[in-house]
Backbone as CSV, one residue per row, in Angstrom:
resi,resn,N_x,N_y,N_z,CA_x,CA_y,CA_z,C_x,C_y,C_z
1,UNK,-3.325,59.291,27.228,-1.968,59.493,27.577,-0.984,58.883,26.813
2,UNK,0.358,59.748,26.593,1.426,59.029,25.961,2.405,59.832,26.512
3,UNK,3.362,59.015,27.288,4.402,59.452,28.097,5.535,58.822,27.881
4,UNK,6.694,59.389,28.025,8.096,58.416,28.113,8.493,57.814,29.108
5,UNK,7.511,58.206,30.413,7.839,57.428,31.613,7.031,56.297,31.560
6,UNK,7.136,55.040,31.815,6.319,53.839,32.251,5.328,54.458,33.156
7,UNK,4.106,54.071,32.760,2.956,54.320,33.799,3.257,53.266,34.859
8,UNK,3.172,53.805,36.339,3.549,53.121,37.703,4.937,52.769,37.873
9,UNK,5.895,53.335,36.827,7.491,53.456,37.434,7.866,51.958,36.827
10,UNK,9.044,51.691,37.360,10.098,50.344,37.192,10.470,49.833,38.518
11,UNK,11.011,48.699,38.259,11.776,48.092,39.195,12.986,47.761,38.820
12,UNK,14.214,47.501,39.676,15.519,47.064,39.077,15.518,45.694,38.863
13,UNK,16.243,45.331,38.102,16.689,43.930,37.817,18.137,43.745,38.089
14,UNK,18.345,42.294,38.474,19.808,41.968,38.902,20.632,42.538,37.700
15,UNK,20.179,42.242,36.574,20.998,42.620,35.210,19.805,42.808,34.420
16,UNK,19.962,43.830,33.290,19.268,44.325,32.144,18.238,45.059,32.468
17,UNK,17.940,45.653,33.647,16.803,46.526,34.092,16.951,47.843,33.470
18,UNK,16.059,48.910,33.778,14.703,48.789,34.781,13.626,47.764,34.046
19,UNK,12.593,47.421,34.760,11.528,46.963,34.046,10.152,47.420,34.450
20,UNK,9.576,48.003,33.692,8.152,48.623,33.974,7.448,47.656,34.793
21,UNK,6.818,48.172,35.976,5.853,47.512,36.676,4.429,46.662,36.278
22,UNK,4.087,47.535,35.059,2.885,47.381,34.586,3.288,46.786,32.945
23,UNK,2.725,45.708,32.636,3.040,45.149,31.342,1.637,44.671,30.840
24,UNK,1.421,44.856,29.315,0.413,44.169,28.632,0.769,42.685,28.112
25,UNK,-0.049,41.983,28.943,0.166,40.410,28.257,-0.805,40.147,27.156
26,UNK,-0.100,39.487,25.982,-0.918,39.089,24.856,-1.486,37.780,24.512
27,UNK,-1.269,36.814,25.826,-1.602,35.591,25.717,-3.134,35.269,24.882
28,UNK,-3.481,34.644,23.904,-4.634,34.437,23.210,-5.001,35.693,22.676
29,UNK,-4.111,36.757,22.721,-4.621,37.836,21.503,-4.383,37.304,20.144
30,UNK,-5.438,37.489,19.387,-5.443,36.969,18.018,-4.401,37.634,17.120
31,UNK,-4.005,36.698,16.092,-3.138,37.639,15.130,-3.899,38.667,14.410
32,UNK,-3.041,39.393,13.719,-3.633,40.479,12.967,-3.874,41.525,13.771
33,UNK,-4.980,42.456,13.443,-5.324,43.455,14.101,-5.703,43.545,15.855
34,UNK,-6.316,42.518,16.316,-6.381,42.458,17.568,-5.197,42.461,18.317
35,UNK,-4.247,41.842,18.208,-2.829,42.134,18.841,-2.179,43.298,18.628
36,UNK,-2.127,43.948,17.148,-1.684,45.273,16.872,-2.189,46.297,17.659
37,UNK,-3.658,46.500,17.389,-4.337,47.417,18.364,-4.276,47.430,19.822
38,UNK,-4.386,46.141,20.314,-4.292,46.247,21.793,-2.719,46.691,22.260
39,UNK,-1.438,46.379,21.847,-0.382,46.700,21.825,-0.353,48.325,21.505
40,UNK,-0.906,48.936,20.560,-1.054,50.330,20.250,-1.420,50.943,21.225
41,UNK,-2.899,50.582,21.802,-3.659,51.253,22.702,-2.911,51.417,24.118
42,UNK,-2.408,50.228,24.412,-1.305,50.079,25.333,-0.480,51.107,25.560
43,UNK,0.375,51.161,24.523,1.364,52.350,24.615,0.721,53.538,24.856
44,UNK,-0.241,53.796,24.104,-0.818,55.164,24.202,-1.352,55.420,25.385
45,UNK,-1.472,54.599,26.301,-2.248,54.672,27.598,-0.935,54.568,28.676
46,UNK,0.145,54.617,27.921,1.472,54.811,28.992,2.400,53.738,29.240
47,UNK,1.743,52.353,28.853,2.322,51.041,29.220,3.493,51.094,28.378
48,UNK,4.718,50.588,28.865,5.964,50.549,28.248,6.596,49.121,28.350
49,UNK,5.728,48.000,28.510,6.209,46.746,28.519,5.052,45.765,28.026
50,UNK,5.586,44.824,26.962,4.711,44.182,26.463,5.462,42.651,26.512
51,UNK,4.353,41.488,26.956,4.886,40.134,27.293,4.150,39.565,26.258
52,UNK,5.189,38.680,25.236,4.607,37.974,24.438,5.441,36.544,24.570
53,UNK,5.076,35.713,23.556,5.710,34.374,23.635,5.705,33.840,22.336
54,UNK,6.791,32.915,21.890,6.763,32.176,20.720,5.357,31.198,20.551
55,UNK,5.065,30.657,21.775,3.865,29.968,21.664,2.597,30.661,21.513
56,UNK,2.422,32.089,21.743,1.276,32.869,21.565,0.824,32.949,20.024
57,UNK,1.906,32.912,19.168,1.870,33.186,17.687,1.403,34.386,17.346
58,UNK,1.907,35.496,18.097,1.583,36.744,17.712,2.593,37.916,17.830
59,UNK,4.131,37.240,17.861,5.129,38.105,18.131,5.371,38.954,16.920
60,UNK,4.948,38.307,15.740,4.679,39.498,14.648,4.096,40.652,14.755
61,UNK,2.968,40.290,15.311,1.961,41.563,15.232,2.487,42.545,16.481
62,UNK,3.174,42.077,17.436,3.596,42.783,18.660,4.902,43.501,18.086
63,UNK,5.580,43.002,17.301,6.640,43.982,16.385,6.160,44.896,15.704
64,UNK,5.074,44.470,14.820,4.328,45.811,14.031,3.688,46.538,14.824
65,UNK,3.204,46.502,16.102,2.532,47.659,16.748,3.762,48.437,17.215
66,UNK,4.761,47.937,17.459,5.943,48.691,18.047,6.322,49.813,16.997
67,UNK,6.714,49.271,15.500,7.087,50.025,14.770,6.059,51.159,14.430
68,UNK,4.568,50.703,14.439,3.821,51.562,14.176,3.602,52.885,15.163
69,UNK,4.037,52.541,16.315,3.765,53.489,17.653,4.935,54.604,17.308
70,UNK,6.055,54.391,16.332,7.249,55.433,16.556,7.859,55.952,17.903
71,UNK,7.521,55.240,18.769,8.331,55.223,20.002,9.704,54.492,19.705
72,UNK,10.976,55.191,20.609,12.380,54.687,20.201,12.113,53.140,21.080
73,UNK,13.124,52.343,20.257,12.886,51.351,20.695,13.338,51.081,22.447
74,UNK,14.397,51.841,22.734,14.538,51.468,24.181,13.654,51.996,25.014
75,UNK,12.451,52.786,24.696,11.392,53.019,25.665,10.396,52.003,26.076
76,UNK,10.602,50.980,25.177,9.730,49.737,25.347,10.214,48.480,25.631
77,UNK,9.876,47.964,26.836,10.426,46.760,27.256,9.630,45.411,26.627
78,UNK,10.369,44.817,25.974,9.706,43.742,25.299,10.254,42.147,25.973
79,UNK,9.118,41.461,26.220,9.608,40.050,26.704,9.171,39.122,25.608
80,UNK,9.929,37.973,25.512,9.250,36.722,24.837,9.852,35.665,25.516
81,UNK,9.346,34.412,24.975,9.590,33.336,25.774,10.048,31.849,24.903
82,UNK,10.917,31.061,25.155,11.376,29.698,24.803,10.537,28.911,24.938
83,UNK,9.580,28.268,23.933,8.511,27.341,24.208,9.202,25.994,24.381
84,UNK,8.302,25.162,24.721,8.915,23.662,25.216,9.493,22.789,24.125
85,UNK,8.979,23.061,22.804,9.550,22.270,21.941,10.980,22.659,21.152
86,UNK,11.449,23.679,21.859,12.715,24.329,21.259,13.561,24.385,22.349
87,UNK,13.845,23.351,23.339,14.722,23.223,24.314,16.218,22.734,23.763
88,UNK,17.209,22.769,24.383,18.499,22.252,24.231,19.452,23.310,23.809
89,UNK,20.467,23.205,23.767,21.390,24.212,23.751,21.739,25.186,22.104
90,UNK,21.578,24.089,21.232,21.452,24.647,19.687,20.193,25.136,19.439
91,UNK,19.064,24.205,19.642,17.680,24.540,19.576,17.204,26.232,20.064
92,UNK,17.444,26.268,21.143,17.256,27.369,21.844,17.553,28.492,21.476
93,UNK,19.071,28.546,21.055,19.286,29.802,20.411,18.732,30.093,18.891
94,UNK,18.525,29.025,18.205,17.864,29.075,16.887,16.592,29.786,17.146
95,UNK,15.884,29.376,18.407,14.445,29.609,18.567,14.124,31.139,18.992
96,UNK,15.407,31.558,19.655,15.507,33.191,20.032,15.856,34.007,18.946
97,UNK,16.618,33.477,18.049,16.735,34.076,16.705,15.462,34.063,15.732
98,UNK,14.863,33.204,15.679,13.573,33.153,15.104,12.386,34.054,15.791
99,UNK,12.498,34.100,16.950,11.718,35.126,17.691,11.893,36.866,17.188
100,UNK,13.244,36.933,17.357,13.738,38.056,16.731,13.396,38.576,15.822
101,UNK,13.528,37.369,14.755,13.096,37.899,13.104,11.563,37.963,13.447
102,UNK,10.741,37.359,13.952,9.265,37.621,13.733,8.952,39.004,14.523
103,UNK,9.709,39.459,15.389,9.421,40.614,16.279,9.885,41.815,15.458
104,UNK,11.010,41.628,14.463,11.654,42.597,13.696,12.578,43.526,14.659
105,UNK,12.965,42.872,15.845,14.037,43.328,16.691,15.502,42.938,16.604
106,UNK,16.572,43.680,16.951,17.850,43.332,17.178,18.012,42.749,18.352
107,UNK,17.202,42.929,19.443,17.301,42.301,20.833,15.745,42.436,21.513
108,UNK,15.670,41.305,22.527,14.673,41.787,23.551,15.058,41.862,24.815
109,UNK,14.343,42.577,25.561,14.596,42.974,26.926,14.665,41.829,27.997
110,UNK,13.734,41.127,27.699,13.721,39.792,28.729,13.569,38.633,27.821
111,UNK,14.190,37.405,27.846,13.828,36.184,27.362,13.758,35.348,28.598
112,UNK,12.650,34.447,28.640,12.253,33.502,29.336,12.179,32.073,29.052
113,UNK,12.493,31.231,29.738,12.220,29.743,29.711,10.525,29.724,29.889
114,UNK,9.702,29.233,29.008,8.490,29.388,29.331,7.807,28.399,30.331
115,UNK,8.422,27.318,30.277,8.060,26.059,31.269,9.251,25.162,31.562
116,UNK,9.465,24.741,32.898,10.451,23.660,33.124,10.544,22.609,32.841
117,UNK,10.712,22.432,31.239,10.899,21.036,30.595,12.032,20.355,31.347
118,UNK,11.958,18.930,31.650,12.669,18.459,32.245,13.796,17.988,31.150
119,UNK,14.980,17.653,31.823,16.074,16.999,31.078,16.975,18.156,30.351
120,UNK,16.031,18.855,29.355,17.139,19.876,28.491,16.972,21.440,29.003
121,UNK,16.403,21.607,30.218,16.353,23.120,30.579,17.505,23.625,30.822
122,UNK,18.568,22.812,31.618,19.784,23.403,31.942,20.362,23.693,30.439
123,UNK,20.648,22.875,29.624,20.933,23.208,28.268,20.505,24.603,27.767
124,UNK,19.321,24.631,27.770,18.539,25.994,27.185,19.286,27.213,27.846
125,UNK,19.446,27.218,29.325,19.823,28.009,30.213,20.989,28.622,29.805
126,UNK,21.926,27.439,29.437,23.713,27.741,28.834,23.429,28.641,27.647
127,UNK,22.441,28.111,26.856,22.330,29.133,25.546,21.912,30.508,25.750
128,UNK,20.951,30.692,26.601,20.498,31.801,26.851,21.449,32.870,27.596
129,UNK,22.311,32.225,28.625,23.634,32.872,28.925,24.355,33.279,27.722
130,UNK,24.626,32.684,26.859,25.301,33.081,25.438,24.468,34.049,24.924
131,UNK,23.576,34.051,24.562,22.760,35.041,23.919,22.721,36.285,24.740
132,UNK,22.800,36.409,25.930,22.786,37.574,26.983,24.373,38.018,26.420
133,UNK,25.194,37.274,26.695,26.731,37.582,26.457,26.844,38.484,25.045
134,UNK,26.131,37.875,23.770,26.093,38.297,22.716,25.229,39.551,22.470
135,UNK,24.430,40.091,23.479,23.681,41.290,22.998,22.361,40.900,22.616
136,UNK,21.976,39.372,22.221,20.550,39.590,21.910,19.445,39.720,22.748
137,UNK,19.740,39.670,23.979,18.883,39.705,24.901,19.372,40.714,26.040
138,UNK,18.770,41.572,26.903,19.252,42.272,27.833,19.079,41.547,29.076
139,UNK,18.123,40.826,29.226,17.835,39.962,30.542,17.555,38.622,30.317
140,UNK,17.605,37.476,31.295,17.081,36.243,30.877,16.484,35.705,32.268
141,UNK,15.557,35.087,32.151,14.778,34.477,33.067,13.921,33.312,33.020
142,UNK,12.913,32.885,33.915,12.353,31.601,33.804,10.742,32.201,33.892
143,UNK,9.940,31.026,33.649,8.278,31.352,33.845,8.050,29.788,34.587
144,UNK,6.838,29.760,35.456,6.538,28.609,35.816,7.558,27.680,36.671
145,UNK,8.660,28.478,37.224,9.448,27.858,38.074,9.005,27.591,39.278
146,UNK,9.067,26.644,40.052,8.711,26.579,41.655,10.271,26.316,42.328
147,UNK,10.358,26.328,43.608,11.503,26.340,44.333,12.406,25.140,44.068
148,UNK,12.179,24.086,43.476,12.995,22.922,43.191,13.438,23.134,41.810
149,UNK,12.848,23.921,41.021,13.280,24.173,39.712,14.253,25.056,39.850
150,UNK,13.958,26.396,40.531,15.301,27.261,40.989,16.309,27.085,41.579
151,UNK,16.139,26.363,42.631,17.431,25.543,43.372,18.369,24.875,42.195
152,UNK,17.680,23.794,41.354,18.315,23.443,40.280,19.218,24.355,39.388
153,UNK,18.468,25.477,39.058,18.985,26.169,37.914,20.091,27.077,38.717
154,UNK,19.840,27.375,40.093,21.009,28.319,40.646,22.185,27.414,40.941
155,UNK,22.114,26.092,41.085,23.205,25.446,41.373,24.277,25.198,40.244
156,UNK,23.882,25.680,39.174,24.725,25.587,37.911,24.956,26.738,36.966
157,UNK,23.988,27.666,37.409,23.940,28.973,36.699,25.106,29.925,36.640
158,UNK,25.820,30.216,35.585,26.607,31.319,35.663,26.235,32.610,35.859
159,UNK,24.859,32.985,35.237,24.090,34.076,35.320,22.946,33.571,36.063
160,UNK,22.259,34.140,37.287,21.328,34.036,37.823,20.041,34.518,37.025
161,UNK,18.817,33.734,37.348,17.677,34.293,36.694,17.500,35.952,37.089
162,UNK,16.855,36.859,36.142,16.670,38.031,36.642,15.120,38.150,37.274
163,UNK,14.349,37.008,36.497,12.828,36.954,36.765,12.342,35.641,36.870
164,UNK,11.287,35.687,37.756,10.443,34.425,37.398,9.021,34.936,37.369
165,UNK,8.377,34.321,36.144,6.957,34.794,35.817,6.152,33.430,36.261
166,UNK,5.005,33.795,37.052,4.148,32.902,37.662,2.961,33.441,37.809
167,UNK,1.853,32.668,37.631,0.505,33.059,38.026,0.459,33.525,39.676
168,UNK,-0.204,34.887,39.747,-0.285,35.185,40.774,-1.407,35.978,41.177
169,UNK,-2.262,35.806,42.224,-3.230,36.624,42.639,-3.704,36.319,43.917
170,UNK,-4.761,36.808,44.523,-5.085,36.390,46.096,-5.602,35.199,46.177
171,UNK,-6.079,34.453,44.924,-6.891,33.181,45.182,-5.753,31.982,44.863
172,UNK,-4.320,32.189,44.823,-3.146,31.499,44.999,-1.946,31.676,45.778
173,UNK,-1.917,33.097,46.024,-0.641,33.738,46.576,-0.066,32.826,47.911
174,UNK,-1.017,32.612,48.815,-0.378,31.929,49.933,-0.063,30.329,49.505
175,UNK,-0.386,29.794,48.475,-0.142,28.565,48.017,1.143,28.987,47.527
176,UNK,1.516,29.894,47.010,2.999,30.034,46.196,3.972,30.774,47.130
177,UNK,3.546,30.965,48.534,4.553,31.602,49.410,6.041,31.284,49.289
178,UNK,5.987,29.905,49.248,7.590,29.632,49.310,8.602,29.803,48.027
179,UNK,7.793,29.933,46.748,8.489,30.485,45.655,8.469,31.909,45.818
180,UNK,7.749,32.719,46.398,7.464,33.954,46.530,8.757,34.357,47.321
181,UNK,8.940,33.685,48.529,9.890,34.006,49.531,11.373,33.712,49.064
182,UNK,11.407,32.589,48.240,12.735,32.144,47.748,13.044,33.234,46.492
183,UNK,12.359,33.620,45.822,12.708,34.654,44.701,13.236,36.006,45.484
184,UNK,12.515,36.456,46.306,12.682,37.437,47.508,14.045,37.658,47.981
185,UNK,14.485,36.462,48.366,15.847,36.011,48.719,17.010,36.177,47.887
186,UNK,16.501,35.840,46.902,17.587,35.518,45.682,17.546,37.051,44.730
187,UNK,16.808,37.625,44.998,16.837,39.081,44.359,16.248,38.560,43.008
188,UNK,15.243,37.626,42.482,14.447,37.483,41.445,13.475,38.083,41.511
189,UNK,13.186,38.907,40.272,12.042,39.750,40.294,10.755,38.719,39.924
190,UNK,9.647,38.914,40.610,8.497,38.052,40.463,7.524,39.092,39.460
191,UNK,7.051,37.980,38.590,6.114,38.604,37.462,4.889,37.844,37.825
192,UNK,3.748,38.539,37.797,2.336,37.913,37.970,1.743,37.772,36.670
193,UNK,1.643,36.609,36.099,0.466,36.560,35.004,-0.803,36.014,35.200
194,UNK,-1.653,36.093,34.509,-3.033,36.216,34.894,-3.519,36.597,36.456
195,UNK,-3.141,37.949,36.514,-3.505,38.539,37.706,-5.033,38.810,37.844
196,UNK,-5.714,38.645,36.942,-6.972,38.716,36.706,-8.236,37.470,36.959
197,UNK,-7.262,36.220,37.230,-7.876,35.229,37.260,-8.482,34.527,36.175
198,UNK,-7.953,34.881,34.860,-8.830,34.953,33.434,-10.294,35.076,33.825
199,UNK,-10.558,36.074,34.533,-12.240,36.550,34.928,-12.676,35.542,35.794
200,UNK,-12.398,34.556,36.433,-13.018,33.475,37.007,-13.309,34.000,38.452
201,UNK,-12.856,35.060,38.687,-12.836,35.384,40.316,-13.274,36.750,40.525
202,UNK,-13.566,37.600,39.310,-13.547,38.819,39.473,-15.490,39.112,39.903
203,UNK,-15.825,38.202,40.147,-17.342,38.556,40.741,-17.320,37.806,42.310
204,UNK,-15.923,37.922,42.681,-15.690,37.493,44.233,-16.444,38.388,45.293
205,UNK,-17.091,37.998,46.183,-17.868,39.173,47.171,-16.894,40.017,47.769
206,UNK,-15.697,39.449,48.167,-14.610,40.339,49.220,-13.979,41.344,48.246
207,UNK,-13.582,40.626,47.081,-13.081,41.676,46.102,-13.896,42.752,45.553
208,UNK,-15.102,42.358,45.417,-16.134,43.508,45.170,-16.334,44.362,46.061
209,UNK,-16.491,44.072,47.423,-16.738,45.010,48.480,-15.578,45.749,48.574
210,UNK,-14.452,45.421,48.658,-13.096,46.256,48.568,-13.140,47.365,47.258
211,UNK,-13.384,46.853,46.312,-13.383,47.506,44.853,-14.376,48.786,45.318
212,UNK,-15.719,48.617,45.721,-16.628,49.637,46.027,-16.238,50.649,47.048
213,UNK,-15.419,50.107,48.055,-14.865,51.057,48.967,-13.838,52.028,48.272
214,UNK,-13.035,51.698,47.421,-12.220,52.561,46.751,-12.869,53.272,45.523
215,UNK,-14.083,52.947,44.943,-14.670,53.258,43.880,-13.601,52.999,42.643
216,UNK,-13.534,51.655,42.723,-12.817,50.983,41.575,-13.484,49.992,41.179
217,UNK,-12.904,49.068,40.168,-13.244,47.845,39.728,-12.736,46.766,40.445
218,UNK,-13.234,45.341,40.238,-12.528,44.196,40.790,-11.136,43.987,39.984
219,UNK,-11.180,44.071,39.110,-9.933,44.145,38.055,-9.014,44.843,38.662
220,UNK,-9.281,46.463,38.909,-8.134,47.224,39.383,-7.668,46.832,40.778
221,UNK,-8.481,46.135,41.513,-8.069,45.681,43.016,-7.345,44.440,42.742
222,UNK,-7.517,43.599,41.894,-6.584,42.364,41.724,-5.305,42.945,41.276
223,UNK,-5.336,43.827,40.433,-3.843,44.250,39.677,-3.080,45.008,40.921
224,UNK,-3.792,45.887,41.655,-3.168,46.635,42.988,-2.593,45.732,43.624
225,UNK,-3.520,44.533,44.107,-2.861,43.665,45.105,-1.510,43.208,44.777
226,UNK,-1.285,42.652,43.562,-0.179,41.978,42.945,1.087,43.344,43.083
227,UNK,0.624,44.292,42.621,1.634,45.369,42.685,1.877,45.504,44.355
228,UNK,1.289,45.671,45.046,1.703,45.839,46.702,2.341,44.753,47.229
229,UNK,2.153,43.322,46.587,3.038,42.321,46.835,4.372,42.666,46.335
230,UNK,4.616,43.582,45.505,5.961,43.659,44.973,6.124,42.973,43.661
231,UNK,4.951,42.327,42.906,5.361,42.036,41.650,4.985,42.750,40.654
232,UNK,5.567,42.550,39.405,5.311,42.986,37.999,3.975,42.489,37.565
233,UNK,2.954,43.452,37.307,1.647,42.670,36.981,1.453,42.835,35.223
234,UNK,0.989,41.857,34.702,0.957,41.642,33.536,-0.692,41.330,32.841
235,UNK,-1.496,42.018,33.320,-2.829,41.832,32.904,-3.092,41.989,31.261
236,UNK,-4.064,40.887,30.860,-4.333,40.903,29.407,-5.702,41.673,29.158
237,UNK,-5.659,42.117,28.103,-6.974,42.527,27.422,-6.642,42.950,26.080
238,UNK,-7.538,42.867,25.229,-7.807,43.268,24.042,-9.019,44.529,23.613
239,UNK,-9.363,44.814,24.959,-10.319,45.771,24.824,-9.757,47.228,25.271
240,UNK,-10.094,48.362,24.542,-9.171,49.525,24.757,-9.732,49.946,25.966
241,UNK,-10.939,50.034,26.298,-11.203,50.853,27.622,-10.528,50.011,28.847
242,UNK,-10.719,48.599,28.924,-10.264,47.930,29.875,-8.661,47.981,29.858
243,UNK,-7.798,48.284,28.864,-6.608,48.604,28.725,-6.121,49.623,29.581
244,UNK,-7.096,50.770,29.276,-6.994,52.062,29.920,-7.010,51.782,31.539
245,UNK,-8.255,51.326,31.628,-8.665,51.206,33.227,-7.462,50.191,34.022
246,UNK,-7.060,48.974,33.403,-6.014,48.398,34.181,-4.751,48.994,34.423
247,UNK,-4.724,50.101,33.802,-3.554,51.442,34.107,-3.651,52.012,35.033
248,UNK,-5.108,52.252,35.492,-5.235,53.384,36.559,-5.218,52.761,37.857
249,UNK,-4.358,52.356,38.192,-4.223,51.442,39.542,-3.107,52.094,40.697
250,UNK,-2.321,53.285,40.232,-1.287,53.804,40.840,-1.852,54.888,41.741
251,UNK,-3.113,55.390,41.813,-3.617,56.495,42.466,-4.268,56.054,43.676
252,UNK,-4.288,54.603,43.967,-4.898,54.094,45.202,-4.082,53.077,45.698
253,UNK,-4.221,52.983,47.390,-3.682,51.777,47.890,-4.487,50.923,48.586
254,UNK,-4.350,49.638,49.128,-4.999,48.574,49.726,-4.364,48.806,51.063
255,UNK,-4.967,48.799,52.012,-4.646,48.880,53.642,-4.312,47.615,53.729
256,UNK,-3.750,47.338,55.113,-3.271,46.019,55.437,-4.433,45.127,55.920
257,UNK,-5.326,45.625,56.361,-6.655,44.868,56.507,-7.186,44.393,55.050
258,UNK,-7.322,45.216,54.137,-8.001,44.551,52.796,-6.797,43.662,52.367
259,UNK,-5.509,43.723,52.586,-4.655,42.767,51.957,-4.772,41.561,52.364
260,UNK,-4.852,41.422,54.029,-5.267,40.485,54.525,-6.427,39.818,54.237
261,UNK,-7.469,40.494,53.856,-8.756,39.583,53.556,-8.640,39.229,52.095
262,UNK,-7.757,39.577,51.262,-7.692,39.140,50.093,-6.593,37.985,50.048
263,UNK,-5.723,37.919,51.065,-4.897,36.824,51.135,-5.913,35.706,51.748
264,UNK,-6.865,35.952,52.500,-7.517,34.968,52.980,-8.385,34.139,51.814
265,UNK,-8.541,34.733,50.809,-9.174,34.238,49.527,-8.316,32.879,49.120
266,UNK,-7.139,32.750,49.600,-6.398,31.575,48.773,-6.977,30.298,48.641
267,UNK,-6.875,29.595,47.326,-7.591,28.521,47.447,-6.807,27.655,46.294
268,UNK,-5.688,28.019,46.207,-4.649,27.217,45.476,-5.121,27.416,43.895
269,UNK,-5.936,28.254,43.500,-6.330,28.210,42.165,-5.382,28.399,41.099
270,UNK,-5.341,27.385,40.143,-4.471,27.624,38.922,-5.416,27.759,37.908
271,UNK,-5.314,28.922,37.236,-6.525,28.833,36.097,-5.978,28.441,34.892
272,UNK,-4.606,27.642,34.462,-4.186,27.175,33.454,-3.513,25.742,33.815
273,UNK,-2.102,25.671,33.670,-1.181,24.789,34.244,-0.765,25.304,35.598
274,UNK,-0.511,23.997,35.941,0.262,24.115,37.448,1.394,23.439,37.647
275,UNK,2.534,24.260,37.681,3.841,23.406,37.726,4.281,23.058,38.909
276,UNK,3.625,22.952,39.884,3.913,22.513,41.292,4.590,21.196,41.016
277,UNK,3.900,20.129,40.517,4.273,18.671,40.463,5.414,18.456,39.256
278,UNK,5.806,19.552,38.487,6.615,19.081,37.237,7.962,18.738,37.532
279,UNK,8.523,17.646,37.597,9.957,17.466,37.785,11.045,18.076,37.823
């Protein structure tokens, strides 16, 4: 399948939208053909959203895949992120320009602060607001921000964040309820990274039972869960069949009982870093 319409449709952003509801994450996708092929296969499957970061060291490969696809630039939503070492008003602007050069793009659709680095993050946000004014980015947002980080930013921001990207799945959703509710109140779009728990809970019996009831895979159930919770989902895969499979989640729904059973799986799971105690 190759379509001009993003598979699963879009959500509206407070600025810079719309954003496709399903994106391909490329964290830990290796440089070279692994990333190029993964992005190419995703675009062929109808994805119109690719999420990379300077820290992933594969921005150049994402850009190459976009050029090889021959899709018009405006049809693909591209996200990249400011890494921890690049905070500060001057350095953040330079880091964005370096990311654009690696991507081979004149702008990115969404630029995120990757992690709430203390002391310099507000300076970085000012640089990002200026980059938005200058047309280098279409939207700006944050990643791994909890309520106290967001409150600090909202107190001083001239432009509020359009997005907050956090780890989100049934095994931590209730633990993240406060930040989910805050983002909803402030019309900040939530993005769910690691919706598949880095495969650590794909064998959960409740997830498996629900998957069998719908004749789906556990991965599809976990992606569908996040979508029904209102989040943009960013599953990562470099496998062509799984990339396609992960997109086949818009022709079934989880009922209220199934959603509640999945909610009950919460254990506060963080598969990588946990920003809850970050000052």
